C-alpha angles and dihedrals in degrees: 000000000000101000093187092057092052100051112135115204112222101190113186092352090070090065092065094085092057103029112028096162122099116236108294122259085238092068108114130229113259094249115087118230125262091241092056093048092047091052091048091053091054099045124104119225090257093050091051091052090046089063087060093052118097118185135187117233138173109192114245091355109069111081089225097051096112091044091053092048088053088049091054090053090048092053095244096117123063102170136028127193137186092041117118141162123075095257094053098040091049091050093055094042090050090055090056101043098038107031107031118089097242098030093230110169124231134247104236107201139182140173101253097170102162107358139331108233096340101061117211125197113291113275094257088052090050089051086058089064091062082205108133095182092053091049091050090050091050090056091045089057092046092050094049094048093046093045091052087058093051099262112140102173128047125196094226160151101043103212103181110138104228120206100159117067091198087074108093097206091064084090088073095050149073105262130245103311119092091197096051089041091056092052090049090049091056093049096047096046090050090050094052101040103030118196097300122036092202091063112102112249093041122102138190111269112221106196115209157241098006114203127034097313094144092063096069110159113258090002089279118143118251095011121133127257129212107206132161119245087248092056091047093049098042101037113020106030104052096078091050093048089050089052091056091050089050089054105258107172101194134048126190116215111225129245094237133081128231123201087357096304120112111230094239088054097043105114091172094061096037103038103025105032104026102035104024105032098033097031093228110178102183133091131284118214128188121240119250110313090340094137092056090045092062082081091054090052088059094240097108130044097216143340093287091052091047091051092050092049095046099049093042088052090056103262101143102183129045111213113215102319094098087217095130094046091048100041114020097076092063093037091056094044091050094048095244086119116032121231087235091057091050093046092050091056093045091046090055091051094048092044092054091048088052093047089051089055094240096137091059100029108024096165094042092211096301111156132155090246094049091045092054091050093049101050126092095348120174090253090054091049090050091053091049092049092048096056092038089059091046092050097058112106120206106212100175137008107168114183093003096281087161136095097041117230112272091229095057110141107193123038122183117203111194133175144069093269096055094097102019106135099180089037091058090051094048129206124322092032094162107201095346113142113220096212089057090060125110101228120192089260091052092043094051091045090052094045097045097041112172094331094088140023114246119201118189121199123170097205090204133308137286087267098055148317130230122222089251092053092051091046089054090051091050091050090052089052092050092053094048133084092215132011134214116199112203109196139145141082130344117239093261095049089078127043135054115358089005103111116151132206093193114054098187122110107291120249120354095328095119089055088050092050093050092049094050094043089052089065087073100224120139099276135183116200109211115195122204112196144134095224141024108288128202102255100162097131094040092048088059097045101039121076094200123035123177122183108213100172109194099313104189136223096341097032099113095054091045091055093044092052090050094049090051095047099248085127130012123231115259103168124125127200115263090194134040114255111223125219090220136008088245090069092064123149094045117151138157092248104053118138112253099225126208095294107038117193093240089087103079093167088069114073097204104065137127097276145108125262093213104033139035123257097231118087124243091247124010127231109274093023121145137137133211136193095281137042133245138202116217121205124213120275115272122202127211089217140019097226138029131209133198111290094020130113121214121205123224117198127196124189114215126189127192103228095174134084100251133062114256149163117256126195127207114202124201122215130170144182133190106237092213127025141150089259130030111274130215115268088248138344127201114248105162149347139197136192133215131184112225134190117216109291093010123132126204136169127234115205121197131183128237123193131179089258089064093067098037121115137195119268106202115258089001130067142273110303139178129214119222113243142068121343118200110226114201128186135174145111094292142355092271096053113049140140124214143231131167129239119184121218110218111172 
């Protein structure tokens, strides 16, 4: 069959799979408001440029604090970030609305990545919950707490698809699936912005890092990527497009470059894709110093050249570099930047400030008293505990080690992460306070109460362990009925500028694990980390392995309740776990190639000579305290046409002795297409709660958009022919059926 001849363009319909929401109610009419136009007409050139200037400030700490305050009064600063607390935010906003000539209020922004004062699990951990409602609620809490402190813009969600666990910033993101990432994007934007930006408690969501930031070469922060347009469109753009459909009003251009073009200078992505194709009407800000760094990329000769390139590419706001303030006046006067281009950027900034209600309500109700009442409430703690419990992923439970017996008398807690307050919170913890954190030691002590003796022994640190420290840990294990090993990464071993070449447990922790496991007591290894680690040896030795990520303020209690069986783990991996670093990148949706490794009888295949092809744990993998039997997928039709929706049903039976939650995941692949397709891509999932012996059916939809693909410089298209439908508990364990596409 000539696949090229049978391509069917889908146009806008192809976007349904990635962006099912209608345009948000927050999307503005095309006509700017009279207030915005009146302000524009009154502004000097310098005041216009000031609205495009975002500065970082820490009250009474930054050497330039007084200078920046004077700049606000002079109208040369439009946005301030890294300020928080109602007193400080009100002071800066007052400077703008009382002492500047035109009384234009400020954007007051902050990186609130996974909570403000109540810290939720890191975003990658939240992605492991696969619970969109819980993620939306987490952002709702974060928005309300931040807003009560005077913050009106949040640099979140981070929507970089991450396919390389060496990259430290994957901890902030959505995992490896574009489809799941798009659904998460929708939920998080809704949580931050609500249905009406003017409503107090809602904030502007600034989605980041626009471009292909998650594809950094070698997993090293800030490095360039070289991706095809197809890869950008199919893998890295869907979450951002979904964010626009959900109503996100700000995008942050990334620090990196793709295909040689720095993101802040990428007019194709900003002007053509974001604004023209997706009809985005918000603002685009650079990342920190990104305008200046266009020079470092070798694309601009100097700061003036970088400023010209960035604003002409559609980057409205310059974060921190002062490039626009320093260079735009002369660039506009010389004609290198047109007055119309400048006005368009300023108009977008002023329009968003108006939509946020800042002109009428600049403080948005933020007071010290209201702030105190809003932070770390019991309801917020409960929400954090709920998603922390849902984010835990049980990777192994041989012999039913977990849950521990409720009448256990002596519990040994061993490991350098047992009492790590900041490590439990994770990186980017905003205003989280480490002593307020439920560590695993605190959580177990609270859960066990006086019913059991808890002994805590560090056994060393994440940097190393002495023989005496390991001996003390072994002795604790010998004296205990059950043992919990708390190992993993410290909070600063994942995150920005925290890429790693070795993904094993840092320090001597593997030696510690082997020594404690050798004691032979029922032991659960609990791993704290911001990324998938290589746990191949531990996965063989340990009988129980629980991935806790960096679970936030209530993380310790969430883990303790799970270990003791108060709740059962329901998390599923949002990234593939490799057996060795050399397998990276390894994802569920790789293209098979002409000699796939699943043909062992052929010596010349795409495989390793010293390691297997399969990962340690597949994407979507996760166990619970019972077992399930999954039936094959059943279709409600043999063929599908344009505009139709097929239904795929999966029967699931609880064959264990405990109640539990099962998840059916839906993957698919066109058997024939104009370009080679991934072996499978996620396109849906559904959960059911089952009592022992109970059977239920999960039904999931499939539309033509779900098996469409990007044809370079064209659109999303579909090829008539068979579509392989795959369902199962994870990407590595699926059964097939065939659906035929007949336009």
